[in-house]
C-alpha positions as CSV (number, residue, x, y, z in Angstrom):
1,X,1.2,-26.2,18.1
2,X,-0.9,-26.2,15.0
3,X,-1.7,-23.2,12.7
4,X,-5.0,-22.8,14.6
5,X,-3.0,-22.0,17.7
6,X,-0.6,-19.6,16.0
7,X,-1.1,-15.9,15.7
8,X,0.1,-13.6,12.9
9,X,0.2,-9.8,13.0
10,X,0.0,-8.1,9.7
11,X,1.1,-4.4,9.7
12,X,-0.6,-2.5,6.9
13,X,-2.5,-5.5,5.9
14,X,-5.3,-3.8,3.9
15,X,-3.2,-3.0,0.8
16,X,-2.8,-4.7,-2.5
17,X,-1.1,-7.8,-1.2
18,X,-2.7,-7.8,2.3
19,X,-6.3,-8.1,1.0
20,X,-5.3,-11.5,-0.5
21,X,-2.9,-12.6,2.2
22,X,-5.3,-12.2,5.1
23,X,-7.9,-14.7,3.7
24,X,-5.1,-17.1,2.6
25,X,-3.7,-17.2,6.1
26,X,-7.2,-17.7,7.6
27,X,-7.8,-20.6,5.2
28,X,-4.7,-22.2,6.5
29,X,-6.0,-21.9,10.1
30,X,-4.0,-19.0,11.5
31,X,-5.4,-16.4,13.8
32,X,-4.8,-13.1,12.1
33,X,-4.6,-9.6,13.5
34,X,-4.5,-6.7,11.1
35,X,-3.2,-3.2,12.1
36,X,-3.8,-0.5,9.6
37,X,-5.2,3.1,9.3
38,X,-8.0,2.2,6.9
39,X,-9.2,-0.2,4.2
40,X,-10.8,-2.8,6.6
41,X,-13.9,-3.0,4.4
42,X,-11.8,-5.0,1.8
43,X,-11.1,-7.8,4.3
44,X,-13.3,-10.8,5.3
45,X,-16.1,-10.2,7.7
46,X,-17.5,-12.4,10.6
47,X,-14.4,-14.6,10.9
48,X,-13.7,-15.3,14.6
49,X,-10.0,-15.8,13.9
50,X,-9.6,-12.3,12.3
51,X,-9.3,-9.1,14.4
52,X,-8.3,-5.5,13.7
53,X,-6.7,-2.5,15.2
54,X,-7.3,0.9,13.6
55,X,-3.9,2.6,14.2
56,X,-0.7,4.0,12.9
57,X,1.5,0.9,13.0
58,X,4.6,3.1,12.3
59,X,4.2,4.8,15.7
60,X,6.7,3.2,18.0
61,X,4.5,3.3,21.1
62,X,1.6,1.7,19.2
63,X,3.9,-0.9,17.8
64,X,5.2,-1.9,21.2
65,X,1.7,-2.3,22.5
66,X,0.8,-4.5,19.5
67,X,3.8,-6.7,20.0
68,X,3.0,-7.3,23.6
69,X,0.4,-9.8,22.3
70,X,3.3,-12.2,21.5
71,X,2.5,-13.0,17.9
72,X,4.2,-16.0,16.4
73,X,4.9,-14.2,13.2
74,X,4.8,-10.5,12.0
75,X,4.3,-9.7,8.3
76,X,5.4,-6.1,7.9
77,X,4.0,-4.2,4.9
78,X,5.1,-0.8,6.3
79,X,7.6,1.4,4.5
80,X,10.5,2.8,6.4
81,X,13.5,5.0,5.6
82,X,16.9,3.4,6.4
83,X,17.4,5.1,9.7
84,X,13.8,4.6,10.7
85,X,14.2,0.9,10.1
86,X,17.5,0.8,11.9
87,X,15.8,2.1,15.1
88,X,13.1,-0.6,15.2
89,X,14.3,-3.8,13.5
90,X,15.4,-5.3,16.8
91,X,12.0,-4.6,18.3
92,X,10.5,-7.0,15.7
93,X,13.2,-9.7,15.9
94,X,13.1,-9.8,19.7
95,X,9.3,-9.9,20.0
96,X,8.2,-12.6,17.4
97,X,9.4,-16.0,16.2
98,X,9.3,-14.9,12.6
99,X,9.6,-11.5,11.0
100,X,8.8,-11.1,7.3
101,X,10.3,-7.9,5.8
102,X,9.3,-6.5,2.5
103,X,12.0,-5.3,0.2
104,X,11.5,-5.1,-3.6
105,X,12.7,-6.6,-6.8
106,X,13.8,-3.1,-7.7
107,X,16.9,-3.7,-5.7
108,X,18.3,-5.7,-8.6
109,X,20.6,-4.3,-11.2
110,X,20.1,-5.2,-14.9
111,X,21.1,-8.9,-15.0
112,X,18.7,-11.2,-16.8
113,X,17.3,-13.6,-15.7
114,X,17.0,-12.4,-12.1
115,X,17.7,-14.8,-9.2
116,X,18.2,-14.0,-5.5
117,X,22.0,-13.9,-6.1
118,X,21.8,-11.3,-8.9
119,X,23.7,-8.1,-8.3
120,X,22.0,-5.2,-6.6
121,X,22.0,-1.6,-7.7
122,X,23.4,-0.6,-4.3
123,X,26.5,-2.8,-4.9
124,X,27.2,-2.3,-8.6
125,X,25.9,1.0,-9.7
126,X,28.4,3.7,-10.6
127,X,25.9,6.5,-10.6
128,X,27.2,8.6,-7.7
129,X,24.2,11.0,-7.7
130,X,21.8,8.0,-7.5
131,X,23.9,6.2,-4.8
132,X,23.9,9.3,-2.6
133,X,20.1,9.3,-2.2
134,X,17.4,7.4,-0.3
135,X,15.9,6.2,-3.6
136,X,13.4,3.3,-3.0
137,X,15.7,0.7,-4.7
138,X,18.6,1.8,-2.4
139,X,17.0,2.1,1.0
140,X,15.3,-1.3,0.6
141,X,18.7,-2.8,-0.1
142,X,20.3,-1.0,2.9
143,X,17.5,-2.4,5.1
144,X,18.2,-5.9,3.7
145,X,21.7,-5.4,4.9
146,X,20.7,-4.4,8.4
147,X,18.8,-7.7,8.8
148,X,21.6,-9.7,7.2
149,X,24.2,-8.2,9.5
150,X,22.0,-8.3,12.6
151,X,23.1,-11.7,13.9
152,X,19.4,-12.7,14.3
153,X,18.1,-15.8,12.5
154,X,14.3,-15.3,12.6
155,X,13.7,-13.1,9.6
156,X,12.8,-13.5,6.0
157,X,13.2,-10.9,3.3
158,X,10.9,-10.9,0.3
159,X,11.3,-9.1,-2.9
160,X,8.0,-8.8,-4.8
161,X,8.0,-7.9,-8.4
162,X,5.3,-5.5,-9.7
163,X,2.1,-6.8,-8.1
164,X,-1.4,-6.0,-9.5
165,X,-4.5,-6.3,-7.4
166,X,-7.9,-4.9,-6.6
167,X,-7.7,-1.2,-7.6
168,X,-4.0,-1.6,-8.2
169,X,-2.8,-1.8,-11.8
170,X,0.4,-0.8,-13.5
171,X,1.8,0.0,-16.9
172,X,5.5,0.9,-17.2
173,X,5.8,3.4,-14.2
174,X,2.2,4.4,-14.2
175,X,-0.4,3.3,-11.7
176,X,-4.2,2.7,-11.8
177,X,-5.3,6.2,-11.1
178,X,-3.7,7.2,-14.4
179,X,-3.9,4.0,-16.5
180,X,-7.4,2.8,-15.6
181,X,-8.8,6.2,-15.1
182,X,-7.8,7.3,-18.6
183,X,-8.8,4.0,-20.1
184,X,-12.3,4.2,-18.7
185,X,-12.7,7.8,-19.6
186,X,-11.6,7.3,-23.2
187,X,-8.5,9.5,-22.7
188,X,-5.2,8.8,-24.4
189,X,-2.3,7.5,-22.2
190,X,1.3,8.6,-22.8
191,X,4.0,5.9,-22.5
192,X,7.8,5.9,-23.1
193,X,8.8,4.5,-26.4
194,X,12.1,3.0,-25.0
195,X,10.1,0.8,-22.6
196,X,7.9,-0.9,-25.2
197,X,10.2,-3.7,-26.3
198,X,11.5,-4.3,-22.7
199,X,10.4,-7.4,-20.8
200,X,8.3,-6.7,-17.7
201,X,6.9,-9.0,-15.0
202,X,3.6,-8.5,-13.2
203,X,2.3,-10.9,-10.6
204,X,-1.3,-11.2,-9.4
205,X,-1.6,-10.4,-5.7
206,X,-3.5,-13.6,-5.0
207,X,-0.5,-15.6,-6.2
208,X,1.8,-13.4,-4.1
209,X,-0.4,-14.2,-1.1
210,X,0.0,-17.9,-1.8
211,X,3.7,-17.6,-1.7
212,X,3.8,-15.3,1.3
213,X,1.5,-17.5,3.4
214,X,3.7,-20.5,2.8
215,X,6.8,-18.6,4.0
216,X,5.2,-17.8,7.4
217,X,6.8,-19.8,10.1
218,X,8.5,-22.0,7.5
219,X,11.9,-22.8,9.0
220,X,13.4,-23.3,5.5
221,X,12.7,-19.6,4.9
222,X,14.4,-18.2,8.0
223,X,17.3,-15.9,7.2
224,X,16.5,-16.2,3.5
225,X,15.8,-13.8,0.7
226,X,13.1,-14.7,-1.8
227,X,11.9,-13.0,-5.0
228,X,8.1,-13.3,-4.8
229,X,7.0,-13.4,-8.4
230,X,5.6,-15.3,-11.3
231,X,8.1,-16.4,-14.0
232,X,5.7,-15.1,-16.7
233,X,7.0,-12.0,-18.5
234,X,5.9,-9.9,-21.5
235,X,7.1,-6.8,-23.2
236,X,5.5,-3.5,-22.1
237,X,4.0,-3.3,-25.5
238,X,2.3,-6.6,-25.1
239,X,1.0,-5.6,-21.6
240,X,-0.3,-2.3,-23.1
241,X,-2.0,-4.5,-25.6
242,X,-3.7,-6.4,-22.9
243,X,-5.2,-3.2,-21.5
244,X,-6.2,-2.3,-25.0
245,X,-8.0,-5.6,-25.6
246,X,-9.6,-5.8,-22.1
247,X,-10.7,-2.2,-21.7
248,X,-10.1,-0.3,-24.9
249,X,-7.0,1.6,-23.8
250,X,-5.6,4.2,-26.3
251,X,-2.0,5.3,-26.0
252,X,0.8,7.1,-27.8
253,X,4.5,6.8,-27.2
254,X,7.1,9.6,-26.7
255,X,10.8,9.6,-25.9
256,X,11.8,8.9,-22.3
257,X,12.8,12.4,-21.4
258,X,9.5,13.8,-22.6
259,X,7.6,11.1,-20.7
260,X,9.4,11.9,-17.4
261,X,8.8,15.6,-18.0
262,X,5.1,15.0,-18.5
263,X,4.5,12.6,-15.6
264,X,6.8,14.1,-13.0
265,X,8.3,17.4,-14.3
266,X,11.7,15.7,-14.6
267,X,11.8,14.4,-11.1
268,X,14.9,12.4,-10.7
269,X,13.3,9.5,-8.7
270,X,10.7,9.0,-11.5
271,X,13.6,9.0,-14.0
272,X,15.5,6.4,-11.9
273,X,12.4,4.2,-11.6
274,X,12.2,4.2,-15.3
275,X,15.9,3.9,-16.1
276,X,16.9,1.5,-13.3
277,X,13.9,-0.8,-13.3
278,X,11.3,-0.5,-16.2
279,X,14.0,-0.2,-18.9
280,X,15.8,-3.3,-17.6
281,X,14.5,-6.7,-18.9
282,X,12.8,-8.0,-15.7
283,X,12.6,-11.8,-16.3
284,X,12.4,-13.7,-13.0
285,X,13.9,-17.1,-12.1
286,X,11.4,-18.0,-9.3
287,X,12.7,-21.6,-8.6
288,X,13.8,-20.7,-5.1
289,X,10.4,-19.5,-3.9
290,X,8.7,-22.4,-5.6
291,X,11.0,-24.9,-3.9
292,X,10.5,-23.6,-0.4
293,X,6.7,-23.2,-0.7
294,X,5.9,-26.3,-2.7
295,X,4.1,-24.3,-5.3
296,X,4.4,-24.6,-9.1
297,X,4.4,-22.0,-11.8
298,X,1.3,-23.7,-13.2
299,X,-0.5,-22.7,-9.9
300,X,-0.3,-19.0,-10.9
301,X,-2.7,-16.8,-12.7
302,X,-1.8,-15.9,-16.3
303,X,-1.3,-12.1,-16.6
304,X,-4.1,-11.5,-19.2
305,X,-6.6,-13.5,-17.2
306,X,-5.7,-11.8,-14.0
307,X,-5.9,-8.3,-15.4
308,X,-9.3,-9.1,-17.0
309,X,-10.6,-10.5,-13.7
310,X,-9.5,-7.6,-11.6
311,X,-10.5,-4.9,-14.1
312,X,-14.0,-6.5,-14.5
313,X,-14.5,-6.3,-10.8
314,X,-13.8,-2.6,-10.6
315,X,-16.7,-0.3,-9.7
316,X,-17.1,1.9,-12.8
317,X,-17.8,5.0,-10.7
318,X,-14.7,4.6,-8.6
319,X,-13.1,8.0,-7.8
320,X,-9.4,7.9,-8.6
321,X,-8.8,11.6,-7.9
322,X,-7.2,11.2,-4.5
323,X,-4.7,8.6,-5.7
324,X,-2.7,10.5,-8.3
325,X,0.7,12.1,-7.5
326,X,2.2,15.0,-9.5
327,X,-1.2,15.8,-11.1
328,X,-0.2,13.4,-13.9
329,X,-3.6,13.3,-15.6
330,X,-3.8,17.1,-15.9
331,X,-0.3,17.3,-17.4
332,X,-1.1,14.5,-19.8
333,X,-4.3,16.3,-20.8
334,X,-2.3,19.6,-21.4
335,X,0.4,17.8,-23.4
336,X,-2.2,16.1,-25.7
337,X,-4.3,19.2,-26.1
338,X,-1.3,21.1,-27.5
339,X,-1.0,18.4,-30.1
340,X,-4.7,18.2,-31.0
341,X,-5.1,14.8,-29.2
342,X,-7.3,13.8,-26.3
């Protein structure tokens, strides 16, 4: 059976990575079916090997109906809590030849450089308050363990680093609806001083798609864990400088506690994302994913070039208002106004 005969189901395939993965799989000859709630306008049109279902792929009855089509592989972009995943992982593993599960590089503790055998926060953290929660870095690690202990062999776990894409941009813990919105409006951005000298890694979604597509139905990837990332890394100050050079971003820095209070009113998960990820040097050893896919680091988009390309393609009148959590922009405005800044 060739790729042209093989069918791939992508759950939630209209997001930052999916919009590049779908055309990559199509170019390799796969038949692709995308199940998502929205975002289909961002995918290729008039391709006879591409089909869609507008649905909630997290609904179990809907999922069962989808899986009856006997897909050769399932790429699962959906986000599940630990118990939610525990209830359905067997459904995937028993109804497809290859299940690709998305974890995150945030499961890693602070070792540098990061490889797939680096310690995970779940295993080495002594922060009891943190460990008692369903923080993103923890529930992803718990779900990894469910697969590892399942006894099944037909899964692959991927751990993407920060991934930028169409309408998806990051700077420290902030997302596009804050970073790009403020940059385009000429408003000052607030960043944590402690993060500025720390190394961060951001990978273009098109490169993530190249890696993911070459894992699909790759027997060497079965029952494997892969960090899906470029090896390129920069300090957050350097990355902020890229936004400044490309789009004229203005920013000030404040201490980490002030930053967390401004962006999230002290929310502990926002604090942990900063403390247990962005304040760690995130330098990736990506030799494992390169070896199994046949790709080379030279195949990947340099960060500056990728940011410039994606930012240049943004509609200038794009409405970011529905994409901001915690009313971050309003609180940044209020903080700056009190200090005579804008």
